[in-house]
N, C-alpha and C positions, 0 to 999 in steps of 0.2 A: 504493500500500500504506500509506503514511503516513497518508493521510486515513482509511482504513479503521480503522487502529489507534487513531487519535485519537477516532474515532466510538465505537469499542468502549470506550475508556477513559472517555469522558464519559458514555456510556450506563450503564455499570456504576456510575460515580460517582453518577449520579442515582438509580439503583435502591437503592443502599446508603444514600445520604443521605436519600432520601425514605422508603424502607421502614423502615430501622432508626431513622431520625430520628423517625418517627412513634411507634415503640415507646419510644425513650429519652426523648423530650420530651413528646409529646402524650398518651401512654398512662400517664404517670406519676402522674396526679392522679385519685384515686378518684371524685371528684364531677364533675370537668370533663373527664376523660380520654376517649379515643375507644374504648378497650377492644379486645378481640381482633378484632372485626369491622372496626373502623376501621383497625387495623394491616394486616389482610388486604387491605382495599380500597386502602390506600396503596401496598402492593407492586404490586398489579395496575395501578394508575394510573401508576406509574413506568415499567413496561414498555410500557403502551399509549402513553403520551405520547412516550417516546423511540423507539419503533418507528416512529411517524410522523415524528419529528424527524430521526433519523439512520439509520433502517433502510434507506433507499435508498442509503446510502453503504457501510455495512458488512454489511448483512443483519440487523442488530439482534439479535445474540446475547446480549450482556451476561452471559454465563454459560458457564463452561468445559464444563459438561455438554451444553449446547445445541450448542456448537461441535463437540464430539465426535460427538453424535448426527447432526448434519447431515453430518459427514464420513462416518460409517457409512452414511448414506442415499444418499450419492453427490451431495449438493447443495453440498458445501463441499470445498475443496482441503485435503488432508492437509498440504501444505507450509506452509499458513498457520495450522495449528492451534496450535502453540506460541507464535508471536507474538501470536495472539489471546488465549491464556491469560495471557501476561505483561501485555498491556494491560489485561485485565479485572481482574487482581489489583492492579495499580497503581491503577486507578480506585477499587477497593474500599478500599484502604488510604488513599488521599487523602480519600475521603468520611468514613471512620471517624475519621481524624485531625482533620478540621475539626469533625465532630460532637462529638468529645470536648472540643475547646476551647470550643465553644459551651455544651455541657451543664455543663462545670465552672465556668461563670460564675455558676451559682446557688449561693448560700451553703449550705454544708453538704452539697453534692451528693457522692455517691460512685458510682463506675462500676457496682458490683455485677456483674451478668451482662452488661451493656452490649449487650443484644439478641443475644448470642451463642447458638450452638446447643449442645445437649448431650443426654446420656442419663443414666439413673440419677439421681444427686443433682442433676445439672444440667438434667434434663428438667423443664419446668413442672409436669407431672403425675406425675413420678417413674417414667416408663416405662423399661423395660429396654433394654439395648444391642440385643438381638434385635428388639424392637419398633421401635426407632429405625431400624435398618438396613433392615428390611422396608418400613416406610412411606416412607422416602426413596427406595428403589429403585422401588417401585410408583408413587409420585406423579411422580417424574422421568420414568419411562417414559410415563405418561399425558400428561405435559406435552409430550414430544416428539411423541407421536401427534397432539395438538392442533395443534402448530406445523406439522408436516409436512402434516397434512390441510388446515388452513386456508390454507396457502400453496400448495396444489396447483394445477396449471394448470386443473383442472376446477372450481375454486371461483371465484365472482365476485371480482374483485380489489378491493382497498381496505378489506376488512373484517377481514383477518387480525389486525391489532393488537388489535381489540376482542375477538375470540375468545381470543387469547393472554393479554391482560390479565385477562379474566374467569376464565380457567383458573387463572392464578396466584393470583387472589383466592380461588377455591374451594380450591386446594391449601393455602393458609394457614388457611382456616377449618377444614379437616380436621385439620391437623397441628401447629398452634401448641401445643396442649396436650402433644403427644408430644415434639417436638424443638425447638420454637420455629421450626420450618420453615426448612430450608436449600434443598434441591433446586438449590443453586448454590454450588459450592466457593469462588468468589471472595467472595461475600457472607459466607460463614462465616469465611473467613480474615481479611478486613479488620477485623472487629470483635473477633475472638477475642483479639488481642494487647492490647486495651485493657480487657478484662474482668478483674475481680478474682477470677476463679474458675479452675478447671482446664480451661477451654475449649480452650486450645491443645493440651493432651494428648489431647483427643478429636477434634481436627480430622481425623485419618485417616479416621474414619467419614464425615465430611461432604465428603470428596473421593471416597472409594471408592464409597459408595452412589449419589450422583448420577451419577457417571461410568458405573457399571454400568447404572443405570436408564436413562440417556440412550441408551446403546448398545442396550439391549434394546428400548426404545420405537422407535428408528430401524429396527432389524431387523424388528420386527413390522410397521411401516408398509411398509417396502420390499418385504419378501418375502411378506407375507400380504395386507395391505389395499390396496396400490397395484399389485397384479399386472397390472391392466389399463392402467396408464399406460405410455407409451413410455419406452424407455431414455434417450432424449434429454431428456425432461422430468425424469427422476430425476437426471440429471447436470447439470441447468441451474442 
């Protein structure tokens, strides 16, 4: 169990450090920055690379909503859910803290939003709370369907991390203007406490919506899309 938790901690660390780091460091320059598309790709690459690196140890969740969805689908033990969540949040906090120290090494730098998520005044596009809630639920549900489908026993093995990484890239391309993209409560929590905004006060939405979306996506997969799979495969 210890190796699993360490794998989840490090995998979530990599996701936050690479994804949020690309937003805080590499996207900060108008002329040389990587822009929304670059940040979206960075998040996808973090999941893809860590899924190959440590996915064989822990399953490569790196996200409390994914862990919950896998539990709902029957592919993950409910008894391990809370320990996974704790490891994921610790990894996110560690990554955000190191990223903050690095970013603050630039003269005159201020944290601002620090890649945090938000709605209303904290949304990049000024989107409402209702819009933020809906897009986070829908996209997290879709993410779980991709994860469960690509890791199904009926799909050729070894390619799932590519599909999952590309799905996360697509999710960011869609929703960065709306919420700055969460679909991951740990990612949202880690950076919110370093932001100079009211991001912490809006964290409830970025736990509620991804968890609800993850459960919905898992239920759709298990009870509608995967009806022809054996119970053994669903519980594997």
